[in-house]
Structures are given as structure tokens and as C-alpha cells.
C-alpha positions as CSV (number, residue, x, y, z in Angstrom):
1,M,-70.7,-34.2,32.9
2,T,-67.6,-35.0,31.0
3,N,-64.7,-32.1,31.2
4,W,-63.9,-31.3,27.5
5,I,-60.9,-29.6,26.7
6,D,-60.9,-27.5,23.4
7,I,-58.3,-27.9,21.1
8,T,-60.3,-25.8,18.2
9,Q,-58.4,-22.6,16.7
10,P,-61.3,-20.2,16.3
11,L,-62.4,-19.7,13.1
12,S,-62.9,-15.6,12.7
13,A,-61.4,-12.8,10.8
14,D,-58.3,-12.4,12.2
15,L,-57.4,-15.9,12.2
16,A,-53.9,-16.6,10.1
17,H,-54.0,-18.7,7.2
18,W,-51.5,-20.2,4.9
19,P,-50.0,-17.5,2.6
20,G,-52.0,-17.7,-0.6
21,D,-54.5,-19.5,0.6
22,R,-58.5,-17.7,1.2
23,A,-59.1,-16.0,4.6
24,F,-61.5,-17.1,6.6
25,S,-64.6,-14.9,6.4
26,Y,-68.5,-14.7,7.9
27,S,-70.9,-12.9,6.7
28,L,-74.7,-12.5,7.2
29,T,-76.2,-13.0,3.6
30,Y,-79.8,-12.0,5.0
31,T,-81.0,-10.3,8.6
32,K,-83.6,-11.4,10.6
33,E,-85.5,-7.8,9.5
34,Q,-85.0,-9.2,5.8
35,T,-86.4,-12.3,6.3
36,G,-89.0,-11.4,9.0
37,S,-87.6,-14.7,11.2
38,V,-84.0,-15.5,10.9
39,N,-80.5,-14.5,10.8
40,I,-78.7,-16.6,7.3
41,G,-74.7,-16.3,7.6
42,E,-72.5,-17.7,5.0
43,I,-68.7,-18.7,5.3
44,K,-66.0,-18.0,2.9
45,M,-62.7,-20.1,3.7
46,S,-59.9,-22.5,2.6
47,V,-60.7,-26.0,4.3
48,H,-57.0,-25.6,5.7
49,N,-58.1,-22.8,7.9
50,G,-57.4,-23.1,11.4
51,T,-57.9,-26.8,13.1
52,H,-58.2,-29.2,10.0
53,A,-57.7,-32.7,8.7
54,D,-55.6,-33.5,5.6
55,A,-57.1,-36.1,3.4
56,P,-54.6,-37.7,1.3
57,F,-56.2,-36.1,-1.8
58,H,-54.5,-32.8,-0.7
59,Y,-51.0,-33.8,-1.7
60,D,-52.0,-37.3,-4.0
61,S,-54.4,-36.5,-6.8
62,N,-55.4,-40.6,-6.5
63,G,-55.8,-40.2,-2.7
64,K,-58.7,-40.8,-1.1
65,T,-61.0,-37.4,-0.2
66,I,-62.2,-36.6,2.9
67,D,-65.7,-38.1,3.1
68,E,-63.9,-41.5,2.1
69,L,-62.1,-41.4,5.5
70,P,-63.6,-43.8,8.2
71,P,-64.8,-41.2,11.4
72,D,-63.7,-43.7,13.7
73,L,-60.3,-42.4,12.8
74,Y,-60.9,-39.5,14.6
75,I,-63.0,-40.3,17.8
76,G,-61.2,-42.4,20.6
77,K,-58.2,-42.7,22.7
78,A,-55.1,-40.0,22.3
79,L,-51.8,-39.3,23.6
80,V,-50.7,-36.1,24.1
81,A,-46.9,-36.2,24.0
82,D,-44.9,-33.2,25.0
83,V,-41.8,-32.8,22.3
84,S,-41.4,-29.2,22.9
85,M,-38.0,-29.7,24.1
86,Y,-36.8,-31.2,21.1
87,K,-35.6,-28.7,18.2
88,T,-36.0,-31.8,15.3
89,I,-38.8,-34.6,16.3
90,G,-37.6,-37.8,14.9
91,E,-37.8,-41.3,16.8
92,N,-35.1,-40.5,19.4
93,S,-37.8,-37.9,20.9
94,F,-39.6,-40.7,22.0
95,E,-37.4,-42.6,23.4
96,N,-39.4,-42.0,27.2
97,E,-42.4,-42.3,25.4
98,D,-44.6,-46.1,25.6
99,L,-46.3,-45.6,22.4
100,T,-48.0,-49.2,22.4
101,D,-51.2,-49.2,21.7
102,V,-51.3,-45.6,20.5
103,K,-53.8,-45.1,17.7
104,R,-53.6,-41.3,17.8
105,L,-50.5,-39.5,18.6
106,L,-50.8,-35.3,19.4
107,L,-48.0,-33.6,19.5
108,K,-47.2,-31.0,21.8
109,T,-44.5,-28.7,20.0
110,S,-42.5,-25.9,21.3
111,L,-44.3,-23.4,18.6
112,P,-46.5,-20.9,20.9
113,N,-49.8,-21.3,19.7
114,R,-51.0,-17.8,18.3
115,P,-53.8,-18.4,15.8
116,N,-53.6,-14.5,14.9
117,L,-49.8,-15.0,13.9
118,F,-48.8,-17.2,10.9
119,P,-45.6,-18.6,12.2
120,K,-42.3,-17.8,10.2
121,A,-40.6,-21.3,10.9
122,L,-42.2,-24.8,11.6
123,P,-40.9,-27.5,14.1
124,V,-38.9,-29.9,12.1
125,I,-40.1,-33.6,11.8
126,E,-37.9,-36.1,10.4
127,P,-39.6,-37.9,7.4
128,N,-38.5,-41.2,8.7
129,L,-40.1,-40.8,11.9
130,A,-43.8,-42.0,10.3
131,D,-42.3,-45.6,9.7
132,Y,-41.3,-45.7,13.6
133,L,-44.7,-44.3,14.4
134,S,-46.3,-46.8,12.2
135,S,-44.7,-49.9,13.3
136,Q,-45.9,-48.8,17.2
137,G,-49.6,-48.9,15.3
138,V,-50.3,-45.1,15.3
139,Q,-53.4,-44.3,12.2
140,L,-53.5,-40.4,13.3
141,F,-50.4,-37.7,13.6
142,G,-51.8,-34.4,14.8
143,I,-49.6,-31.4,15.4
144,D,-49.9,-27.8,17.0
145,S,-48.6,-26.1,13.8
146,P,-49.9,-25.6,10.3
147,S,-48.1,-28.1,8.4
148,V,-46.0,-31.3,9.4
149,D,-43.6,-30.4,6.9
150,A,-41.3,-26.8,6.2
151,I,-43.5,-23.6,5.1
152,D,-41.3,-23.8,1.8
153,S,-41.4,-27.6,1.2
154,K,-43.0,-28.6,-2.5
155,E,-41.9,-32.1,-1.8
156,L,-43.9,-32.6,1.5
157,S,-41.6,-35.7,2.4
158,V,-43.2,-35.6,5.8
159,H,-46.7,-35.9,4.0
160,H,-46.0,-38.8,2.0
161,S,-43.9,-40.6,4.2
162,L,-46.9,-40.6,6.7
163,Y,-49.3,-41.4,3.9
164,R,-47.0,-44.1,2.7
165,N,-47.4,-45.9,6.2
166,E,-51.3,-44.7,6.3
167,I,-51.2,-42.4,8.8
168,F,-53.8,-39.7,8.3
169,I,-52.8,-35.9,9.7
170,L,-54.5,-33.2,11.9
171,E,-52.7,-29.7,11.8
172,N,-53.2,-26.7,13.7
173,L,-54.3,-28.0,17.2
174,M,-54.3,-26.1,20.4
175,L,-51.8,-27.7,23.0
176,D,-50.5,-25.1,24.9
177,H,-53.0,-25.5,28.1
178,V,-53.0,-28.9,27.4
179,E,-50.6,-31.6,29.6
180,A,-48.9,-34.4,28.6
181,G,-51.4,-37.8,28.9
182,W,-54.2,-39.8,27.6
183,Y,-57.3,-38.3,26.4
184,E,-60.3,-39.3,25.0
185,M,-60.4,-36.9,21.8
186,I,-63.3,-35.8,19.3
187,A,-62.3,-34.1,16.5
188,L,-64.5,-34.7,13.5
189,P,-64.0,-33.3,9.7
190,L,-67.0,-32.2,8.1
191,K,-68.2,-35.1,5.2
192,I,-67.4,-32.6,2.1
193,T,-67.8,-34.7,-1.2
194,G,-64.6,-34.7,-2.9
195,S,-62.7,-32.4,-0.8
196,D,-58.8,-32.5,0.4
197,G,-59.3,-31.7,3.9
198,S,-61.7,-30.2,6.1
199,P,-61.9,-27.9,9.4
200,V,-63.0,-29.8,12.7
201,R,-63.8,-29.2,16.0
202,A,-61.1,-30.6,18.0
203,V,-61.9,-31.5,21.7
204,L,-60.3,-33.7,24.7
205,S,-61.1,-35.3,27.8
206,P,-58.9,-36.5,30.3
207,I,-58.8,-40.1,30.6
208,Q,-56.3,-42.9,32.5
209,R,-53.8,-45.0,30.1
210,S,-56.1,-48.3,31.3
211,V,-59.4,-47.2,30.3
212,S,-61.4,-49.9,28.1
213,Y,-63.6,-49.5,25.3
214,E,-64.2,-50.9,21.7
215,E,-63.4,-48.7,19.3
216,G,-64.6,-48.7,16.0
């Protein structure tokens, strides 16, 4: 049996959410006693609650929506890189990392994984990092914080820099319990027509870098 590590924030009533966004809630619309056969629940939430994928439409009104992105972006080999020792994350943060053939890069930053507490500040990412990552072949950029940009940013320079380089974004990963290294990753977003993002169930399984297989 494959040993999968869950790196997903649990969706619950006490999950911290982006200021101004709708909080997550789950409730029973009908109980088994009411229907005679089943419980039926409903959820209300922002698509950016918890661990989620951003679609380009989130920050570009002409960008692709989540249902238009290929699922193979979110399935395959991924490198977890520990950058927790850096206050600002840029190209120099990877001088000891071999990013050759890294399509999916997940960053373990200094931000503690506290799903029930929204952070006051986020790790700083240099906008020009996207240029370097693109030159190395990165297509998916994951991070253990609610955003790749500062909380008060309106320009969203990192979002747009990644977008220009055709690098897609995963946010709010849980990586405190994950060692740096290579993994098989599954983090599929829901196929929500016209949506600017989607929650994902993200899991990792350790592999050797030399593992070879066909990726879509």
C-alpha cells in the first residue's frame, strides 16, 4: 500500500479564512430522520478557503478558469524545498537545490502551519523568482501560506509574475511534518465551471528522484 502524507488543511468551522472572504461552514440540509434514508449536507465557502489552487482568472479577468486547467498539472513528481531559513525567498534561496526537471515545486517556509489562525504577515517572495523558476522548467508553485503575495498587496506582483511565466499556484499547503525531498503528488482541484479557484485534497508519497514514469 502506498504511504500517502496528507498536506491539506481540514475544512472546518474554525478554519481561518482570508479577511472579508466567506468562512467555511457545513450543515445538514436534511437529516436521515427527515428523509427516511440518508443525511444530506451542504457547504458554504470561498473557493480560497484552506488548501486551494488559484486559477489565472483569480487575478486576471481574461485568464483561464479552474475548469480550463489541465489536471496533469496537479499530479506527478514534486520537490519539497525547505526555505524556512530565508526571510525573503528569491533565486539565491535555491543555490543548494538542483531544480533540473522540477515541474512541481512546493515551498516549506518559516510560517508555522496553523490552519485556525490567520497570519499577520506572510513570507516575502521576490517577484523575479518566477523568471528563474521558469528557466528551470517549473510549472506549478506551491507554498504553505495563504498567498504568494503580501496580505495588503493590491498589485499582486508575484501572482502576475508567475502567471507571465505560465506557472500555476497552490496555496495553504501543510508542510511542517514533511521532510524536504521528492514525492509523488496528487492535489486535484474540483472542476468548477467558471471558477477563479478551487479547494484541493493534497497528498504526497515519498519517492526517489530517479523514479521514472510517463507524465501527461
